[in-house]
Structures are given as C-alpha cells and as structure tokens.
C-alpha positions as CSV (number, residue, x, y, z in Angstrom):
1,M,-15.9,17.9,13.0
2,L,-16.2,14.2,12.0
3,K,-19.3,14.9,10.0
4,D,-17.4,17.5,8.0
5,L,-14.5,15.2,7.3
6,I,-16.6,12.4,5.8
7,D,-18.8,14.8,3.7
8,I,-18.5,12.7,0.5
9,E,-20.2,15.2,-1.6
10,R,-17.1,17.4,-1.6
11,I,-15.0,14.5,-2.7
12,E,-17.3,13.6,-5.6
13,L,-17.5,17.2,-6.8
14,S,-13.7,17.5,-6.8
15,G,-13.3,14.3,-8.8
16,Q,-11.1,12.7,-6.3
17,M,-11.3,8.9,-5.6
18,F,-10.5,9.3,-1.9
19,K,-9.4,11.7,0.7
20,I,-7.2,11.0,3.6
21,Y,-6.9,13.1,6.8
22,F,-4.4,12.8,9.7
23,V,-6.3,14.4,12.6
24,K,-4.0,15.5,15.5
25,K,-6.4,17.9,17.2
26,Y,-10.1,16.9,17.4
27,A,-13.1,18.7,18.8
28,A,-16.3,16.8,18.9
29,K,-19.1,19.0,17.6
30,T,-21.9,16.4,17.1
31,A,-24.8,17.1,19.4
32,A,-25.9,14.2,21.6
33,D,-29.1,13.7,19.7
34,E,-27.8,14.4,16.2
35,T,-27.5,11.4,13.8
36,F,-26.0,11.5,10.3
37,V,-25.5,9.0,7.5
38,I,-22.4,8.4,5.4
39,H,-23.0,7.5,1.8
40,N,-19.7,5.8,1.0
41,P,-17.2,3.6,2.9
42,V,-15.0,5.2,5.6
43,L,-11.9,3.8,7.3
44,L,-10.7,5.2,10.7
45,L,-7.3,4.1,12.0
46,M,-6.5,5.0,15.6
47,K,-3.0,6.2,16.4
48,S,-3.5,7.2,20.0
49,G,-6.1,8.3,22.5
50,S,-9.7,7.0,22.6
51,F,-12.8,7.6,20.6
52,K,-16.4,6.6,21.3
53,M,-19.4,6.8,19.0
54,Q,-22.9,5.4,18.9
55,I,-23.5,3.3,15.7
56,K,-27.2,2.5,15.5
57,E,-27.9,0.8,18.9
58,V,-24.3,-0.2,19.5
59,S,-21.7,1.9,21.3
60,R,-18.2,1.5,19.8
61,E,-15.1,2.5,21.8
62,L,-11.9,2.8,19.8
63,K,-8.4,2.8,21.3
64,A,-4.8,2.9,19.9
65,H,-4.3,0.6,16.9
66,D,-8.0,-0.1,16.3
67,L,-9.4,0.0,12.8
68,L,-13.0,0.9,12.2
69,I,-14.7,0.2,8.9
70,L,-17.9,2.1,8.3
71,P,-19.7,0.8,5.2
72,K,-21.9,3.1,3.1
73,N,-25.2,4.1,4.5
74,A,-24.0,3.5,8.1
75,S,-25.3,6.0,10.6
76,F,-23.8,7.2,13.9
77,S,-24.1,9.8,16.6
78,K,-22.9,10.7,20.1
79,V,-19.3,11.2,19.2
80,E,-17.0,11.4,22.3
81,A,-13.3,12.1,22.0
82,G,-10.7,11.2,24.7
83,N,-7.4,12.8,25.5
84,K,-4.4,12.8,23.0
85,L,-6.7,11.6,20.2
86,Q,-5.0,11.2,16.9
87,F,-6.2,9.1,13.9
88,F,-6.2,8.6,10.2
89,L,-9.5,8.9,8.4
90,I,-10.0,7.8,4.7
91,T,-13.2,8.6,2.9
92,F,-13.8,6.9,-0.5
93,S,-15.8,8.3,-3.4
94,S,-18.2,6.2,-5.4
95,E,-15.9,7.0,-8.4
96,I,-13.4,4.4,-7.1
97,N,-15.6,1.7,-8.6
98,G,-14.8,0.7,-12.2
99,R,-11.4,2.4,-12.2
100,G,-9.4,-0.8,-13.0
101,F,-7.9,-1.3,-9.6
102,M,-5.6,-4.3,-9.0
103,Y,-7.5,-5.4,-5.8
104,N,-11.2,-5.6,-5.1
105,Q,-12.1,-2.8,-2.8
106,S,-15.3,-4.5,-1.7
107,D,-13.7,-7.3,0.4
108,L,-13.1,-5.2,3.5
109,L,-14.9,-2.0,2.7
110,S,-18.1,-4.0,2.4
111,S,-17.4,-6.2,5.4
112,N,-20.1,-8.2,7.2
113,G,-22.4,-8.3,4.3
114,G,-21.9,-4.7,3.4
115,N,-24.2,-3.2,5.9
116,Q,-22.5,-3.6,9.3
117,P,-19.6,-1.6,10.7
118,A,-16.5,-3.7,11.7
119,K,-14.0,-2.9,14.5
120,I,-10.6,-4.6,14.3
121,S,-7.9,-4.4,17.0
122,L,-4.8,-4.7,14.9
123,D,-1.6,-6.3,16.3
124,E,1.6,-4.3,16.4
125,N,2.9,-5.4,13.0
126,D,-0.3,-4.9,11.1
127,Y,-0.8,-1.5,12.7
128,R,2.7,-0.5,11.7
129,V,2.2,-1.5,8.1
130,L,-1.2,0.1,7.7
131,S,-0.1,3.2,9.5
132,L,2.9,3.5,7.2
133,I,0.7,3.2,4.1
134,C,-1.6,5.9,5.5
135,R,1.4,8.2,6.1
136,L,2.7,7.6,2.6
137,L,-0.7,8.5,1.1
138,Y,-1.0,11.5,3.3
139,A,2.4,12.8,2.3
140,E,1.8,12.0,-1.3
141,L,-1.5,13.8,-1.6
142,S,0.1,16.9,0.1
143,N,2.2,17.4,-3.0
144,H,0.9,19.6,-5.8
145,L,0.9,17.5,-8.9
146,S,-0.6,17.8,-12.4
147,S,-4.1,16.4,-12.5
148,E,-3.4,13.7,-15.1
149,F,-0.4,12.4,-13.2
150,E,-2.2,12.7,-9.9
151,I,-5.0,10.4,-11.0
152,K,-2.5,7.7,-12.0
153,L,-0.5,8.1,-8.8
154,Q,-3.7,7.8,-6.7
155,Q,-4.5,4.5,-8.5
156,I,-1.1,3.2,-7.6
157,S,-1.4,4.3,-4.0
158,L,-4.9,2.9,-3.6
159,N,-3.7,-0.5,-5.0
160,L,-1.2,-0.6,-2.2
161,L,-3.8,0.3,0.4
162,L,-6.4,-2.1,-0.9
163,F,-3.7,-4.9,-1.0
164,E,-3.0,-4.4,2.7
165,L,-6.7,-4.2,3.5
166,N,-7.3,-7.5,1.8
167,L,-4.6,-9.1,4.0
168,I,-6.2,-7.7,7.1
169,N,-9.6,-9.0,5.9
170,A,-8.1,-12.5,5.4
171,K,-6.5,-12.4,8.9
172,Y,-9.2,-10.9,11.0
173,L,-12.6,-11.2,9.3
174,S,-12.7,-13.8,6.5
175,A,-14.4,-17.1,7.4
176,G,-12.2,-18.9,4.9
177,D,-8.6,-18.7,3.8
178,M,-7.8,-16.2,1.1
179,H,-5.1,-17.1,-1.4
180,F,-2.2,-14.8,-1.9
181,S,0.6,-15.4,-4.4
182,R,4.2,-15.6,-3.4
183,S,4.9,-12.2,-4.7
184,E,2.1,-10.7,-2.7
185,S,3.4,-12.4,0.5
186,L,6.8,-11.1,-0.2
187,V,5.6,-7.5,-0.6
188,S,3.6,-7.9,2.6
189,H,6.8,-8.9,4.5
190,F,8.7,-6.1,2.8
191,L,6.2,-3.5,4.0
192,A,6.3,-5.0,7.5
193,V,10.1,-4.8,7.7
194,L,10.1,-1.3,6.1
195,S,7.7,0.0,8.8
196,I,10.3,-0.9,11.4
197,H,13.6,0.0,9.8
198,C,12.8,2.9,7.4
199,R,14.5,5.5,9.6
200,K,17.8,3.8,9.6
201,H,17.9,1.8,6.3
202,H,17.2,3.4,2.9
203,T,18.4,0.9,0.3
204,V,16.6,-1.9,-1.5
205,K,19.7,-4.1,-0.9
206,F,19.1,-4.0,2.9
207,Y,15.5,-5.1,2.7
208,A,16.3,-7.8,0.1
209,G,18.9,-9.2,2.4
210,V,16.5,-9.4,5.3
211,L,14.0,-11.2,3.1
212,Y,16.6,-13.5,1.6
213,V,16.0,-12.4,-2.0
214,S,18.0,-10.4,-4.5
215,A,17.5,-6.7,-4.8
216,E,16.5,-7.2,-8.4
217,H,13.9,-9.8,-7.5
218,L,12.4,-7.7,-4.7
219,S,12.2,-4.6,-6.9
220,K,10.4,-6.7,-9.6
221,M,7.9,-8.2,-7.2
222,V,7.1,-4.9,-5.5
223,K,6.6,-3.2,-8.9
224,E,4.4,-6.0,-10.0
225,V,2.2,-6.0,-6.9
226,T,2.0,-2.3,-6.1
227,G,2.8,-0.5,-9.3
228,K,5.6,1.4,-7.5
229,T,9.3,0.6,-7.3
230,A,10.7,-0.6,-4.0
231,K,13.0,2.4,-4.0
232,K,10.0,4.8,-4.4
233,I,8.2,3.2,-1.5
234,I,11.4,3.4,0.7
235,T,11.9,7.0,-0.2
236,E,8.3,7.9,0.7
237,A,8.6,6.0,4.0
238,V,11.7,8.1,4.9
239,L,9.9,11.3,3.9
240,S,7.0,10.4,6.1
241,E,9.3,9.8,9.0
242,A,11.1,13.1,8.3
243,A,7.8,15.0,8.2
244,G,6.9,13.6,11.6
245,L,10.2,14.6,13.1
246,L,10.0,18.1,11.6
247,E,6.8,18.7,13.5
248,N,8.8,18.5,16.7
249,P,10.2,22.1,17.1
250,N,12.7,20.9,19.7
251,L,14.7,18.9,17.2
252,T,17.4,20.6,15.2
253,M,18.0,19.8,11.5
254,T,21.3,18.1,12.4
255,E,19.5,15.9,15.0
256,I,16.8,14.9,12.4
257,A,19.5,14.2,9.8
258,E,21.3,11.9,12.3
259,E,18.1,10.2,13.3
260,L,17.4,9.4,9.7
261,E,21.0,8.3,9.0
262,F,22.0,11.1,6.7
263,S,25.6,12.2,6.7
264,S,24.8,15.8,7.3
265,A,21.9,18.3,7.6
266,A,22.8,19.5,4.1
267,S,22.4,16.0,2.5
268,F,19.1,15.6,4.3
269,S,17.9,18.9,3.0
270,I,18.8,18.0,-0.6
271,F,17.0,14.6,-0.3
272,F,13.9,16.3,1.3
273,R,13.6,19.1,-1.2
274,K,14.0,16.8,-4.2
275,S,10.7,15.1,-3.4
276,M,8.8,17.6,-1.4
277,F,9.6,20.7,-3.4
278,C,10.5,22.7,-0.3
279,T,13.3,22.7,2.2
280,P,12.8,21.0,5.6
281,S,12.8,24.5,7.3
282,E,10.0,25.7,5.0
283,Y,8.0,22.5,5.6
284,R,8.4,23.0,9.4
285,K,7.3,26.6,9.2
286,N,4.2,25.8,7.1
287,T,3.3,23.0,9.5
288,I,3.5,25.2,12.5
289,E,1.3,27.8,10.8
290,R,-1.3,25.2,10.0
291,F,-1.4,24.1,13.6
292,K,-1.8,27.6,14.8
293,S,-4.8,28.1,12.5
294,C,-6.6,25.0,13.8
C-alpha cells in the first residue's frame, strides 16, 4: 500500500505539485524481500500507532508524533504496521522546483546532505502545528476547484507547509541558527495558538489578543508570510475540526455545533456548506461510504 501511495509517476502525469494522504486504515502489502526506491521527497507524519520499515541497513520504528523525511532516491523494505496506525503522507513532484515558492523546499526535504532519511520526534506543540497544516491541506485538496485557481492555491498552501518545515529544520536538525523575521515568528506563534484553540475561537481578534498585537497587524503579517489571510486560515482550521467530528457517527449535528461554538446546528450547516459545497450530513454520508469501500 505504501508503495502505491508514493508512486510519484502518477503525480507528475497529473501535473500536481504534491499529493497528501490521511491514512486511517493501513494494510502492509510489501513482501519481506521486496525493496523499492522513491524518486522524489516524501514526508510521513505519525498521528497514532506504530510503523516499522527497513531503510537500507537501518530499521526505523515510528511512533505517534514522529516525522520521517525520505529524500529522493531513498530505498526501503520490510514495512510493518502496528495497531491503530494513522498517518499523513505527502509526496512531492519534481515540478515543485522552480515554481517561485516563498521558502526553499530543499532545507528539510534534502536533510542530511540530501541522501539520508531523517526521523524527528516532534514535541507536542510542533506536532499540533504541523498536523494542523496537513489537515488544512488535506481538506483544501478535497474540494473541486478550477485548475487555474487550484495551482495558485497549492502554491499558497505549500508556502505555509514549507515555512513550518523550515522552522522544524532549524529547531531539530540545523547545525547553526537560522534567522527568521519578526513577522515569521509571529505567524509561527499564531499557528501554534490556532492549533490549540480553533474549536472554540473563530475570530482574528481573539488570536491577536493572545499574541498582544492588533487584529490588523496580525492579518497583515499572516498574509505577508503565508499568502493567506488570517481569517482564511482560521476558517480552514475550523473546517478541518468539523470534518474530523463528522467522521464520528455517534455525534449529532447539534453536539458538533456546540463543540465548535456555533449557536445552532443550522448556523454550523450554513458555515460548512459555504466552504465545502455540501451539507455536513452529505459530507458524513460520503465519508462513511469511502470507509466502507476501503
């Protein structure tokens, strides 16, 4: 299954710069003696469970909140999946190069000289932020957009991801200090606070208050660094939380609305449909059908 997910040829043929998967049910199909090579960088972020694979002569065991970076031309085999395994996997196309991104994608994706895999055990805050960005990307790419707009949106989203990966590189891997501007530091703190409070707080004013800046200043800095407005990122974070709650069939729409601090199930439905182009009930039904087909 993992081999199928990182098949970069499909991505290049489709013209996409990257592909993100949120794997909730995994069946290891790689034979014990089968080895395969990836041709472009891959990121794997563990949400829960455990995962073991043989990378060259080294056995790597991944647990919750671990980040694995596989540079291009890495080879691995002997994939073993533990119980309750869930993870995000991002595969990058070679077309990402030369697209005018705000941040250099080579810093972390070509870690350790560009030819050695890197495993990072993220602390709680860093995991929350990176997981939030992955969920935003996953939800965003699930929408059906016009091709021209989709390319631009992918560039903006990748800037946000690459920005956070550069921060992780500076904290966990870089031998020397990396300089980040005050605006970049502010945005990093904004994402950290958002990852904790997005269920209950949906306004730019709240996050600006926590960060001791004006709402106008926060909005300006977020737009400058990520290409998205602060309000847009907050909305996407709430939608991501909503999507996760809708996957629990035991929760009613009223309970989900209350959990996300909406005044009623009707107001939650209006908010959800405006961005997702379907009602919460329709989204839940489609999600259940996808799980049944897995």
